[in-house]
N, C-alpha and C positions, 0 to 999 in steps of 0.2 A: 503494499499499499504506499502511494507516494506522500511524505511529508512536507506539509508547509507551512511557513511562518510567514505572519502577516505583522507587518510594524508601523505604526500610525496612530498620532496622536488623539485622533477623533474616538473617542469610545463606540460611536454608533456606526462608523464605518468598521472597525474592527469586530464588532459583532455580527455584523450584516455579512460580512465576507465569510467571517467564521461559520456562519449556518450555511452560507450556500455551497462551500466547498466540503463540509461534514455530510450534507444533504447527498453529495455526488459521491462520498464514498473516501473523501481525502483525510488523513489525519492532521489537523490543525492546530498551531498554537499560536497565540497573539501576544506583543508586546508593545510598549507605547513608546519607547526611546531608542536610539541607535547604541546606546550604551547597554542597553538590556538584550537587544538583537545580539551582541557580539556576546555576551555572556552566555546566552542560549545555544548558540554556536561552538562553544568551549565544553559543552557537555552533550550535545546532541549534533547529529547530523539531519541536515535538510536537502530535499530535491530541488524546492523551491521557494524564496525570501520573494513576498511582494511589499515593497519599501517606500514609503512616502518620502518625498525630497524635504519637505520642510516639516520639520522635528525640532522639539526642545533639545537643549545641551548641542550634541555632535549632530550636523545635518546629514540629509540622506547620501549627499555625495562621499561625504569624509567616510562614513558607515559602509557603503558601496565598497569604496577601496579597501576597506580593511577586511569585509567580508570576503573580495576575491583572494585577499592574500591569507585569511584563513582556510577557507572551504573554495578553491578555484573549480570545482566541479559542479558546485551548486548554481544553477540559474537564477538570475534575479530580473525581477520587473519593478521599473520605478513609476510610482504614481505621485500626481500632481495636480493643483489646482492654478497653479500660477506660475506655470514654468514658460520659460523663452526657449526658442529653437537653439540658441547656446549652451543652455542648461540640459536640453535633449541630447545634443550632439556631445557634450563633455560625459554627460551618462554612458552613452554608447562607446566613446573612449574608453570610459574604463571597465567595459565588459559588461554591462548591462544588456538582457536580451533584448527588451522591449520598453515601451515607455506609454504610459496610458495616463488620460485628463482626466481630474475629476470635473463636472460631476460622474461617477462611474455608473457604467452601463454592466449590470451584472453579466449580463449575457457574454459582453463582448470581452468582461473580465474571466469569465471561464474558459470563453475559448482561446484567450490569449496565452491562460494558464497551460491549458492543454496544449497547446503547440510548443509552448517552450520545454514541457515535460516529456513530448512525444521527440524533440529534438536533443534532448539530454541522453536519452534511449538509443537514439543513433550514433551519438557521440561515443557512448559507452561500447555499442557492438562495433564502431568502427575500431577503437583502440584495440578491444578483444582482438578482431581479424586481423589489424595491423602485428598485434604480439603474437598471433599464431604464425603470420608469415613470418615476422624475424626468427623467431622459432625454427620454422620449417626450413628457413634457407640460411641458419648458423654454417660457419665454417668451422667443422668441430675437429679437434686434436689437440694435442700439446707437444708434437713434434716439434725438433728446431725447424724443417723448412713451413711446416704449418705455420708458427708462430712468426717467421720472416714475411710469410704472404699474408697474413693479418696484419702486420706491421707497414708492409708495402702500400695493401689498399686502403688503410688510415690515413697516408701522407699523400696518396695519388687523388683518393675519392673528392674531396673537396674542390680540385682543380677542374676544368674543361679538357684536359688532355685526352687525346685520343689514348686507348690503350688497345694492343694487341695479346691475346692470352693463348700461349701454348700448353699442349697436352694432349696426354694420350685420349681416346675416346671412354667417357666416364668417369673421368678424373673430378669434375666439377667445374668446369669451364664458364657454366652457365650461372651456378651457384656465386663464382668469383664477380661475374660481371652485375649481378642483382646487388650484390654487397656493396661494390662499387656504384650504383645509382642509389642505394639506400643510405650511404654515409654522404652523399653529396646534396646540392643548394636544390637538385632537382626531383628530390624522393617524394614530393607531393604530386609532380608530373608523370606522365606514361612512362613505362618501362614496356618497349615491344620488343619482341623476340622474331626473327628469321633466321630460319634454317636453310642455307643457301643450297643446301646437298639434296633437299626433299623436294624441292619447288623445279616442275619440269623448265626447260629452258625457254621454252614460248611462252610461258607463263610469270617469270621473274620478275621482267622489267614492269609489267601491270601490277606485280604484287609489291615493286619498290614504290614505283612512283605512280601509281594509279592508273585510270583512263577516262572518259568521257562516254556517255551514252552513244552507241552507234558507232564508235572508233575502229570495231573491228568486228567480225564475225562472233556471234556469242556474247558481246558487250552490250546487256539487254538494260543494264542500267549505269549511272556513273558511279565509280569505285574509288576512293581516297586510297593512296597507297601508304606502304608502312612508313616511308621519311615524314610525311603529313602528320599521319597519325602520332608520331613521337614528337611531335613539335612541342620546344620548352622542356622535353623529358630525354630520354636513352634511346637509341636504337641498338640494338645487341645483333649484329650480322653472326650468326655460329657458321662453322665450317666455310668458310670465306674462300678457302682454298679450292673448292669445287666450282665456284661462280666461274661460267665462262668470260672469255677474254671480251668480248663485246658488252657485257653487263658489267664487267669492270671498267672498262671506258667510262659509262654513264656515270657510275658511282664517283669514280674520282671528280668529273666534272661537278657532281651535287656536293662533293667535299669540298673542292675551290671555290664553289661559287655561293654554297648554302642556298642552293635554289636549283628547279628541275621542271622539266615540264612533263606532265602528265600524258600519256597518249591521246593524239586528237585535240589536247587543249591549244586554244589561241595563245596561250600566254603562258608565262613560269610562274612558280610558286615560290615564297622565300621561307627556309623555315629556320629555326635554331635548335640544332638535335646536337647532343654528344653521341658521338659513331665510337661504339665497342665491337671488336672482331675478336674471334676465334678460331683455331685452327687445328687441327691433329695432323697437319703434314709438316714438312720443312720447305717453308716459303723462299730460302735462298736456292734449294734444289729445284723448286716449280721455276722460278726465275729461270735459271739454268736450263732447263728443259722446254721454255717459251711458252708455259701455262700459266705462268702470272706476271703480271705487268711490275716490272720495276718501281715507276714512278707512285704506283698505287701501293706498293709496299713501304716506301718512305713516309706517304701521307699516314698509311694506319699505324707504323711500327715506332709511335714518338715514344712509346711509354711500353715497353715488353714485360709481361707477366709469365711466370712457368708454373703451372700446378704437376705437382710429382705424383707419378702412380702410385698407387696403394701399396705395393710390394715395396718400395722406396720408404715408407712412412711405418713399418709396422706396428711401431708402439702404439699408433693410432686406431688399430684394429679392435682391441676390444674398449674403447672409448665409444666410437663409431656404432658398435654392434649393439652396447647398450642403450647409446640414443635413439636408434632407429626402434629398438623395442618398443620403448618409450611412445615412441610416436606412433608406432603402429598400433602398439595395445591402446591406444586411447581412441585413434580412428578407427578401429572395428570392434570397439567394446570388450575389450579381453583385457584378463587380469597380468598385469608387466611379469616377464618369467625371469627367471636366471638362469646364467648359464654354469654350466659344470666346466671344472678346471681342466678335461679332456677336451672339450667342446670349444673351450677358447682357444688352448692349445693348437687343434686343427686350424680354425680360422686363421690364426696368427700364420703357420707355417705353409698356410696354401698362398698359391702366388696371384691371384686375383688377375689374369688377363683382362677381365672386364671393370674392373677398378672398382669404385665406390659405387656406381650403379649395379655393379652384380652382386656385391655384399648386400645392398640394402633391399634387392630383390629376394636374396636369400633368407634375410631376416625378416622382411615380410610374410615369405610363405612359411617360416618357422613358426611367428607370432599367430599364425590363422590355423595351422593344422596339428602343431604339439597339443596335446591334449594335457601334459603332466605341468607341475609347476616350474620344473627345470629343464632346460635343453641339454639333453646330452650330444656324445659325439656320434652316437648312431642316426640322429634324427637329421643330421648334415647331408646334403644331396651334393658334395665337392668331389668332381671328377678325380678319380684314383685315391679316395679319400684324403686328397689334399697332398700337403708335404712340397717342398722348393729343393732341397738338396744343395741350400746355398749355406745354411748353417745347422748345426746340431740343436743347439738350444735358441731360446728366445734372445737371451742377453746377449749371444754371439750375434745374432739378425742386425739387433740394434746396434752393436758397438761398430759392425761391420759399416752399416749405413753410414752411422754419424760420423764415422772418419770420413770415408768418401765425399760426404756432403762438407764437411768444413773443408777439405782440402780443393774441392772445386770451388767456393765460394773466395778461399784465400787466391786460388789463381784467377779467378775472374777480376778481383780486385788488386791483382801485381803485388800480393802478399802484405798489403798493408793493414795490419791486425787490427788497429781502431776502426778503420773504416768498416772493415769484414764483421767485427763485432757488433757495430750500430746497425748495419743492416741486418743481423741476426737478432737483432733486439737483445744481446748480451752485454753482461760486463767486461770488459778488454782482461781482466785479470782472470776471469772465469775462461775466456776460450783460450787462453796461455796455458792454464790449468789443461783445459781438454789436449790442447796440442801436445803437451809433455806426455799424457798419458799414451797417446794413439802415436807418439812418435813422430809427428809430424813436424818436420824441417823444410826450411825452403832449399 
């Protein structure tokens, strides 16, 4: 039941509004001053406050300001019989939901209150959805490469620079792109994804740039392209390496001009779009083979990201497995399950050629199909029972990869230990200790 607090120094108005709202099923309290309003909020929570502008002692605007500080999710409707436009504007700037004038129409007041409460429920639903989306798109793991990846995202996301994400299929390149978008100033604008490998060549130009009605056979109505749909936000072009040379030329032109011409349109369309791309191919090799434009590569490859395969961050596998159990248990209405030690060892030892996507699918199957409280090794459906042959124990596998990763990053940074430590999110002294443990020398 929604709770409403009425703040007015006129007893008649207080009792009249209280009676109307209680008749409609609301829980209603009344006070006569701003000070009493704030005392109420110290001990109780309210969904809506109806607040008079002219009050003895602390006036309505000062009370509004303090209500918004104490309870930012509480909606406030201002009431006044002598308000000016300037007062109404001030109240709106301070966060008032609406402004109604005396003498009050009880029907109008009730309608405004219902609208405020409906708007509040919508905000709460949106907050919940955003929280669920953020939970769903978490980059999960505590390995050194994943910590470095999260740090790189945090640095790059607030900018408008183009990003090219490299990684095998299933490693989470889309996840990285979404995190960049969520952490940018464009977070409330559209995130539009295009899988360049999944769209036939004859349709991709229309998909990206749109078309007018009748511009080609089958164009029965006008259609906006992905570039236009992403205006103000982020366009993610996945598997950019599978795009034809013809389409690459048009994408290059759109990036250079921040404009394009839909098929059949007499004029171009200007957009403000941040473009993030991803590929599982070596684009330098594709350029050498004549399958990818070098000029487009340099337009896209402003800030390269690399998403490591799952086999190269094995210490994250138990964390990911438990994360997916929690997600899919909630999604499918199941009680969360635990993994036996044998099952976890098998998950860690498996090579995961399909990377995180393959692990995700395996855990979803286990959540749905396993009836017991614990997931045992025999429940897994890994080819040949898992196993890699790379290391005899989990500790050896972790140490082997960590040494290789640190060594590669030192080489990338020309053996500058301070710069490497900074990029990995480590203290320089800690990196030195790791180098000593693994016998790493220039």
